[in-house]
N, C-alpha and C positions, 0 to 999 in steps of 0.2 A: 240276379237282381241286386244282391248286396254288393257284388263286385262292381256293378255299374254305378251304384251310389258312391262307393269309395272312390272310383275313378273320377266321378264328377266333382267330389269334394277336393280331390287333389288338383283337378284342373282349375278350380276357382281359387285355389290357394288358401282354403280355410284350414284352421288348426285349432286345437284346444290349448288353453293356458291354465296352469294350476294356480288358483288364487293364493296370494300371500297369507301368511298366518295373521290372524286378526290382532294379536297382541304385539305386533312389531311396532317399534318406536316410529312415529310419523312426524312429530313436531314437538315444540315446547311452548307452554304458556309462560310468558316472561313478564315479570313486573319489576319496575325500578323503584327503589326506595329513596332514602335520603342521599344527598350529595354533600360531602364534608371536606373541609380543608384539613389536611392531616396535622397531627401534633408536630410541633417543631420547636426550635429554640425561641421562637417569637410567641408561643403560647400553646394552649391545649387544643385538642381536636374540636372543631366547631362547624356548624352548618354553613354552607356557602351562601353568600349574600344574594338576595334577589335584586331586581332593578329598583331604582329609587322610587318610582311611582307606586310600586306595590308596597314597599316598606312604609311609605307615607300613608297609604290607604289604611293600614292596620295599626298605625301609630308608632311605628319603629320596627327595625329589623328583627329584634328579639321577639316581637309579638306576632310575626307572620306564622300561621299554622303550617305544620309539615304537609298537610293535605293540599294546601294551596300552592306550595312551592313547586316550580316546574310546570305550572299550567300556562295556558296561552295568555291568561290575564295577569299572571304573576311569574314571568320567566326568571330563571337564574341569570345573574350577570356572567359574562364570559370570564372564566377564572384565569388568573395569572399563575401559571405553574400547575402541578398535578393536584387532582382531587381524588377522594375515595367515594365511589358510587356503589351503593348496596343494591344487589340484584338477587332475584329468586327465579329459578326455572323449574317448572313442573312437567315431567314427561307425559306425553299424550299419545294414545294409539290411533289407529286409522279411524276409529269411530269417535274420536275426541274424548275417549275415556282415560282417566288417570292410570298410568302404569305403575302400580305400587310395588311391583317386583323389579323395577328398573334400578339397577345399581351400576354405577360407573362414573368415570370422570367426564365433566361437562365444561366446555370452554366458554369464556365470555369475552366480548369486546363491545365497543361503543362506536357508532357511526353517525355523524363525523366525530372523530376523536383518535388520539394516538395512545396506545397502551404504554405506560411508563414504569409501572412497578415491576418487581421481580416476579418470578413464576408463581409464587404463592397468591398473587393478585390477578391471575389470568384464568384460573380454573377452580373447580370445586367438585368433590365427589357427590353424586346423587345417592341418597338413601331413601328407600321406600318411594322412589319416584321424584324426590324433590332435592334440588341442589341450591344451596344458599352460598352466595359469593360476595366478596368485596373486590371491586375492580379499581385499580389505580390508573387514572387516565388523564390526559391533558388535551387542550385545544378543542374544547367543546363549544359549539356555537349553533344557533338556529334550532332546527328540529332534530333532536338526537333520539336515536333508538338503541336500546341495548340488545345485542344479539347473543343467543345461547346456541351452542352447536355441539353435536356429538362428533367432535373432531379434535385432533391434537391442539393444544394451546399454541397461540402465536409465539414463535421463537424470536429472540432478540439476537441481533448480530452487531459486531463492532470489528472494524478492520478485517472484514472478510471471514471472521470466525464467530462461532456460537458464543454468546456472552450470557450474563446472568448467573445466578447461583443454582447449580445443578444438584449438588450434594455437599454436605458438610458434616464433619465429625462433631458429635455432641458428648458432653460429659454431664451426667446427672449427679448432683451433689447430694450425698446422703443426708447432710444436715438440713436440706431444704425439702426433704421428702416426708410424707406421712405414711405410717405403716399400719395396716389393718390385718389381723390374723384371726382365723377360726380353725376349728378342727379339720376342715376340708379345704381351706382357701387361704392364700397369702396374697396380699395386694399392697403395692406401694403407689401412693398418689403423688403426682408431680405436675407443676404448671411451668411451661417454658416459653417465654417470649410470645404469649398469646397463641401458642401452638400446643396441642396435646400430642405427646409422643409416648407410646408405651409398647412393651412386649409382655405377653401374658403366658405364664406357665400354670397349668391346671393339673392338680393331683387329686384324683378321685379313687384311690386304691381301696379295694374292699367294698365298693359301692356297686351293687348289681342293678343295672338299668337296661331295660329292653329297648328303649328309644333314645338313649343317650341323654345329654344334658344341654339345655339351652341357656346360654349366657347372654344377658342383655346389658349393654353399657350405655346408659343415657348420658348425653353431654350436658353436664350441669355447669354451663359457662357463665361468664359475666352477662348482665342484662342486655348489653348491646350485641351479644353474639348469639346466633341461632342454635337451636338444639338439634341433635341427631341421635339415632339409635342404631347400633350395630348388633346383629344377631348371628350366632353360629352355633352349630351343634358339636359337642366334644364327646368322645367315647374313651373311657379309661383314663390313661395318663398321656398327656399330649402337650407339646409346645405350640403356642398359637401365635402366629405372625400375621398381623393385619396389613392390608395394603394401606398406603397413606391417604388421608382424606384432606380436602381443601381447607383453607384458612377460614376460621370462624366455626369449624366443626371439630369433631374428634379427629385428630391427625395422628396417624400411627405409623410406626416403622419397625424394623426388626431389631432385636437385641439379644442379650445372653442372660439376663437376670429377670426376676419377677416383674410384676406389673408396674409401669410408670404411666400415670394418667391423671387427668384433672380431678381434684377432690370433688366428690359428689356421690350420689346414690349408686350402689352396686348391689345387684341381687343375683344369686345363683338359684335357679328354679328348675325343679324336676319336670321334664316334659310330660310325664304321666299325669301330673297334677299341677299345671302352671299357676294356679291360684295360691299355692302354699309355698312360701319361700323356705328353703332349707336353712339358709344362713342369714343371720341378721348382722348389721354393721356394728362393730364395736372395736375399740382400740385395745391393743395388747402389746406386750413386749415383743420385739423382733430385731433382727439384724439386717442391715442393708449396706453393702460396700460400694454402691455407686455402679454406674454403667457407662460404657463407651459404645457408641453406635453411629451409624451413618443416617443422616436425615436427608431424604430425597425431596427435591422441589418440583420435579416433573412427575406426572402420573405414570403408573404402570399401565401401559397400553393394553386395552382389551383385545381379545382375539379378533373381533370384528367391529368396525365402525359403520354406522348407518349414514353419517353426515347429515342427519336431520337437523333442521334449523328452526328457531323461533325468534320472533321479534317482540319487543315490548311496545306498549303504546308510546306515543311521542312524549318525550320529556323536553320541555321548551327552555331554551337558553336565549339570551339576547342575540339579536341579529348583528353581524359584524359592521363596524364603522371603520373608517380609515385608521383611526387611533387604535381600536381594539385589534386590528390585524397586526399592528406593529409593536405594541407594548411587549418587551421581552419577558420571558418567564422568570428570569433571574437577573443577576448583574452581569450581563454579557451582551455587548452591542454588535456582535458579529453576525447575528441572524435574527429572524423574526419567527414567532411561534407557528404561524399558519403556512409556512413554506410548503409548496406542493399542492395546496388546496385550491380548487376552482370555486370561486364564490362570487356573489353579487352583493354590492354595497349600495344601499338606497332602494327606493321603491318608485315605480312609475305611478302616476295618478290613477290610472285605470285599475290598479290593484285594490283601490278603495281604502287604503291605509297609508299612513305616513310614518317613516322611521324617525324616531326622536331620540335625543341624547338622554342617557342615564348618568347624571353627575351628582353623586352623593356629596362631594366636597366643593361643588361649584354651582350654587343655586341659580346664578344668573343664566347659565346655559342649560340647566336641567329642564328636560321636556321640550327643548327647542328642536325643530326639524333640522336635518342635515342641510348644510349650505356648502356644497362642494363647488369651488370656483377654480377655473383654469387660471393659473398664475404665470404660465409661460409655455411656449412651444419651442421645439427644436427639430432638426431633420429626422429624428428617430422617434419622436413621441411628444409628451407634454407633461407638465407638472400640475398637480391639483392639490388644493388645500381646503379642509373643512373649517369654515369660519366659526361654526358653533361648537367645535370640539371642546370637550371638557378640559379644564385646567387640571393638571396631574400633580398630586401631592408627591413631594420628593421623599422616597424612602432612603434613609441614611444607614440602616442596619439590615444586613442580609438575614432574612428570617430563617434560612436553612442552617446558618452557623451562629447567629447572634452577634457577629462581629461587625464593627463599623467599617463601611467600605467607601464612604464619600469623604473626600479630603476636606473640602470646605462646603458646607451646606448653603443652600440658597436662603436669602433673608426671609424671615417669617413675615406674614402679612400684618398689616397695621391693626392695632386695636383702636377703634374709632368710637368716640363718645356720641351717644344717641339718646333721644328722649326716653326710650324704653330701657336704657342701660347700655354700657359699652358692648360693641359687637366687632368681631373680626371682619375686616373689609371684604374678603372674598367668601369665606366659608359661612359667614354670618353666625358663627358660634359666639356664645357669651364669653367675655374675657375680662381680665383685670389689667393685663399688660400684653404686649405682642408676644411674650413668651408663652402665652396660653393659646396662640394661634398656630397656623400651619405654614410650612414653607412649600412653595410650588416650583416645579421644574420650569426652566425657561421656555420650553416648548410643550406641545400637546400630543405629539406623535401623529398629528392629524394631517400630514402632508405626504404625498407619494408621487413617484415618477411612473408614468404609464408608458410602457415600451411598445410602440406601435409598429416598429420596423421601418417606418417611413413617416413623412410629415403628416400630421393629422388633418387632412383636408376637411373643411367645414367647421373647424374649431378655431376660435380666436382667444387671445388672452383676455380674461374678464368674463367669459361665458360661464353660466351657471348650469350645473348638471343635475338631472334626476338620479341617474344610476351610473355605476361603473361595474363591470364584470371582467373576470380574467383569472389567470392562474398566478398565484403568488410565487415570486422567485427572488432569490438574492443574487445580485451581481456586484462583485467586489464589496460585499456586505451592505449594499444599498438595496432596500426593498423596492420591488417594482411589480406591476401587473403586466403579464405578457398575454398575447393573443386576446387583446382587450376588445370590449364593446362598451358603448355608452349611449345614453339618451340625454338630450339637451333640454333643459328647462327654460333657459332664456338665452338668446343670441344677442349680445349687447350691440353688435354692429348693425342690428336692425333698428336701434334706437337713435335718437339725435346724438351728435358727436359729443356733446358735453355730458352724456350719460354712459359713455363707453367704460368709464372706470367706476361705475356705481357700486360694484362689488369689491373691486380691488382697493378702493380707497378706505374700505373697512379693515383692510389687512395692514397692520403696522409691522414691518420687519423687526425681528429681535436683534438687538445690538450685542454682538459677540464680545465677551471679555475673558480675562485670564481665569476667572473662577469657572466659567463654562469649559475652558480648555482643560481643567482638571488640576491646576496647580494647587499645592497645599499651602498651609499657613506659615510654613517655615521661611524666615527671611532669606535663608541660603538656598539657592536654586538646586533642584534635583536634576539628575541626568536627563530625564524625559521632558523637562520644562521647555526645551527648545522646540518640541513638536506638539502643537495644539491638539488635544484630544487623543493622545497616543494610547492611553490606558484603555483596554477593552472593557473595563467595568464602568467607563464613563457613560452614564445615561443622560447627562445634561445635553451633550452633543447629539446623542441618539434621538432625544425628544424633538430635536430641530431638523432631523434628516429630511431632505427634500423641501424644507420650508424656506421662505425668503428671510435672509439674515443680512445684516450690515456690519462690516468691520471698518473701523475708523482709524485714520492716521497710519495706514499701511505704508511700509517702505518697500519699494520694488528692488530687485537685485542690482548689485553693482558689478557682478562678475558672473559669466556663464562659462563653466569648465567641463570639458568632455572627459569622463571617467571610463569610457568604453575602450578598453585597451585592445580587445581582439576584433573590434569592428562588427560585432553581431547585433548592434543596435539595442543591447540590453545591458544593464548593470544590476548586480544582486542588491536586493534590499537588505536591511539589517535589523537587528533586534537588540533590546537591552538585556544585560546579563550581569550577575554579581560575580565579579572576578575574585579569585583567590590566588595566593602565590603559586599554586600548582597549576591553576587553570589559565592564568594569563599567558604563560609561555605557549600553551597549546593553541590559544586563540591567535597568536601572532604567527605561529609556525616558524619562528626564528630561534636564535640562540640567546637573545637578550632576556635575562630573567625578570619575572614579575612585570610584564608589560601588557597593555591592552592595545587594541588595533589603532588607537590614535597615537601610540608611541609614548604615552606618559607612564610613569612607574607607579605600581601600587604595592605597598609593603604589607598591607592587610586587606581583608575582603572589602571590596568597594564596587559600586555599580558603574557600568560603562557600556559601550556599544560594541557589537561584534556581529559576525555572520549569523544567520538564522538556522544553521544546521545543528548547532550545539554539539558538535563532535560526532554525529552519526555518520556523516560522510565528510571527511576533512576536505576543505576546498583546495583547489589547485593554486599554483603560484599566481596565474593571471586573475583568477576569480578573487583571491585574497587582495591583490593590489586594487582591483576595481571596488571591492567592498570598503577598504580603508579610504580610498579616494572619495567614495560616495558619502561615507560617514563624515569625513572632514568638511566636505562641501556643504552638505545639508545642515550640519550642526554648527558651522563656523569654528572649526577646530583646526589644529595643525597649521598647514600652509594657508588656511583661510581664516585664521584667527582674526577677529575684528572685521571680517568681510561678510557680505550677504551674497551667498553663492547659490546658483541653480545648476544642477547637472544637465549639460547641454543635450545629450542623447535622449534623455527623458523628455525634455522640452520639445525636441524635434519630433519625437514619436507621438506624444500625447498632447502637446500644446500647453502643458501645465508648468508653471514656474512658481517659485517660492516668494512670499511676501512676509516681511516681519511686522508683527503687531506692536502696538504701542506698549511700552513697558510700564511697570508699576509707578504710580505717582498720582498727583491730584488731577481731577477731571478738568479743572479750569486751565491746566497746562496742556491739555490734549493728551493726557496720560490715563492710565487705567487704575482706578482706585477701588476695584471690586474686591481686593483682598487687603484690607487695611494693615494687617500684620506684616505685610511686605515693605511697609514704609516706616521711616523714622522722621518724626517732626520735632524740631527744636525752635524755641522762641529766639528771636534775634534782637540784640540791643547794643549798647555801647561797650559792653564787655564781651570778651571772647566766650563762646559756648561750643562745646564738643558733643558730637553725637554719642549717645550712651553705649551703643553696641558697635563693635568693630566688624570689618569684613575680612575675608580671606585675602592674602597677598595676591596682587595682580588682578583683583576684581575690577569690574567696570560698573559704575553707578551713575544714575541720573540725579542731577541736582536742580531744584527749582525754588526760588525765593520770591516772595511778594514784596520785597524791598531790595534796593541795591546793597550788596554786601561785599566783603572781602573774605576769601576762603583760603585755608591752608590744609595740606594733607600731611599726615605723619602717623605716629603711634598713638597710644591712648593718652599721652600727655601733650599732644600738639596744641598750640595756642595760635589763634589768628591775630594778625596785626593790620594796621592801615596800609602796609606796603605789600600785602599778599595779593593773590590773583583776584581781580574784580569779577563779580558775577552780576550781570545786569538784572534789573527787576523784571520778573515775568518771563524769563528766558530759560529754556531747558538746556542745561549744559552737561555733556557727558564727561566724566572723570575716570581715567584709567589709573589705578594705583600702580606705583612702581616700588620695587625693592620690598622693604619691610613696612610700607605704608598700609594702615588698616583703618584709620579714623580721619574724619574731617572736622575742622573747626571754623566757625563763622563769627564775624563781627560786622556791625552795621557800617555802611559806607555813607555817612551823613545821618540825618534824622530818620530813624526807622519807622516812626509812628507808634501807636499804642499796642498793636497786636501783630507786628511783623513776625514772619516765620520762614524757615527753610525746611524743605522736604527732601529726604534722601532715600533712594531705593535702588537696590542692585538690579541691573538689567537682566532680564530673563532670556532675551533674544528669541522669544516664542514666535514660531513660524507657522504659516498655513499656506496651502496651495491655491493658486488662482488660474483660471483658464479664460483668456480674452479673445482667442483667435476667431471664434464664431461671432461674438458680440461686437468686438471692435477690431476688425482685421487690420485697420490702418495703424493701430498702436503696435510699436515694435520694441518689446522689452529687451531683446538680445541685440543691443546696439553698442556703438563705440563713440566715446566723447572725442576721440582723435580721428574720426572718420574724415576722409579726404573731401567728402561732400559736406559743405558748410551747413546746409539746411539739416541734414541728418545728424551732424555733430551737435548742432544747437538743440535739436529735439531731444537727443540723448541726454545732453547736459540738463535740460529742463526736467526730464523724466527722473533722472537720478537725484536731483535736488528736491523734488516734490515729495509729499506724502499724499495718500489717496484714501477716500472713503469709497468702499466697494459694496454694492448691494447685489445679491444674487441668491440662487438656490444652493443649499448646502448638500454636498454629496459625500458619501463615505467611500474611501479607497483603501480597502484592507491592506493590500501590499504596498500602498503609496507611502512615501516619507516626505512630508507629513501625510497623515491618513485622511485628512479632510480637505475638501476643495470647494471653493466658491465659484459658481458659474453665473456671471452677470448675463443679462438678457440682451442688452444693447448699450450704446454709448451713454444713454441717460442714467444707467446704473452705476456709472463711475464719475466721480468728481475729484478735483485736486486742490491741495493746499500748496501753492507754488513756493519754490525756494526764494530766498532773499534776492530781490531785484530781477526775478525771472517770471515767465508766464507758464501756463500749463501746456504740456505737449498736446499737439493736435491729435484727435478732435475733442479732447477732454475739456470740460468746462470747469471753472472754479466752483468750489463748494460755497453754498450760500449760508 
């Protein structure tokens, strides 16, 4: 009968399973504490700010209780850069009981979020079932949860290799240690970089113990660090090497000398009677010669991992906006913080809530709902701008280093007299002068390109959107959403014709100037001045990425030259470098000493252009020739000195060509006065007057006077006479110095009036890229004034003689030279200032 039952059980596939042990780790109870901005050169460690509406509710950021921070009513703002997040994980068994006997390393991470700190900030050792950790993390937004895992900490990789600090040699300085001695114990107390590191030697000679000795080391740390207790039994004489414990707790490693630990209580207790301490703490004479050891930053892996996981309750951060997706963590415009994240921007009305702006420095937009407007479409997607995006205060000092990184800051907002007292025009802060107010970036970071892989059917320029979603991606350093979806709040083409621009007319394109391009206040041009926005630390241009901008008085190329020597439709781009007498020769690859790729000589260290390999792989002869040709063409050097050149193969491949921006000078002359220190202004009268500062030999300068004058060029002693070169009133004249000429002198040609002046500024030849092939295919910039077709020749002559105002979306081209390009939408985005006696090239209309 038993055999029959057994066969029946086998036939039905039944079997018995041994239940798991009840005390096995099952999960963690996780709690998230405060979120802090780490200590830096900019200031001490501080709590991360909450959104403006919460700070206002409690009467200011400093008055918001810790218990309210990170709640759904009071979310944290999206941080710029890394933050420190405090977390606690308590080990739980299968019955949800606390496992007080769980000892081991516990790893932490935050989702969404990217771990940024070294390994000390990614894990912590649990003691009596509890692990306290501090996580360094960036890119937190929306609903964030802290994860605790019985798993190895997340490793960091760079260039295909393991990175981060794995281990380092430490030296304990005897002068910094405290020594405690008793008849049975020697201890040295030491605190190192907020980490506790010690090795313990215990000598209990002559002590008869049946159960050994229990030694407890409570962590008596700073108030903001948690406590922990380590217990171990010792018999007789023994060296005691602890495993390392995570940051914020007792952190131990191996060594060769007596105890190094944080100063605090230390008791040696007999196990037979734990209530009676054998040794009391007292200071006595002792010797300590220091200690060398290795401090490990990764945990000693236990024999077995359960991979149990626990999640904290939601910690709420601000929902992303177009601007918050793109504001860089630091001073680097080549990428955006949330690259790789799939996210949704905005809310549909059926969600029952509205996403509003949090603008602590822009009260006019604070609390406004997002207004995401389509500003243009193209065959692969569309551009969108948030009209209510917060104005962004310009940071001129890098908080990580404390160094000034902005060449010329944006003007501070005006201090305006009001009935209640003077107020800053934008921030509404109280002020005495504008020096008490803030300076704002030219853009808001509130524009983005949405890459749809095809024309966005159903969308028109001017439409208003509820939401955008997609994956954040960088393409040539331009941020875009890929695999996008969107919901439309209002289709303007369903409205009467005169309302199609109801949203677009609220958007005023930002006028680009030389200050935005990153030029400094030095009157003498720097090597990179020829390329607008070339410096990767330039956040002025980054704040305008994908936004509508306008550049005025642009000059189009007068020569297109092919630098593609091998016919592969590519030319190498180039980089700036500081040449030294030994490095210049290597850059040229020739025998001429002290040269740079443009052929000029340098007798001491100076900046110039060269290939971007910087010696890692020496370029070949053809590649070197292409690089030098491209440098000279793009920057107007060498064979293209005084010319405006576009490299033809780049134009043919990408449709982009170079346009030169207006140089420094008064705005009434159609020039750029955004950097006043670039200009010299002198009063003009019936006696000769000379500019106070001279220029380098062979420099080119622009001259503009508001009265008819005579001008002479020479050295610092030059004097103008009535027989010298006439300069008409209100006309920009380019002057090229010759020989040893360095100064200009002026004298009035007739009655100058009471306040006549001349303004002189060295030309910077600052260039930016333009693409017109999609917007205005009829416009042919690569033309010839000697074309055999008379109409084409006349059109080319008109194009070369004119200057243009170009409106369009600003795009970042990291490998491009220049790095920024303006993409007009149609012919209406371009207008022209025709040359003398000429008209505008078809189909461009004159500027009004």
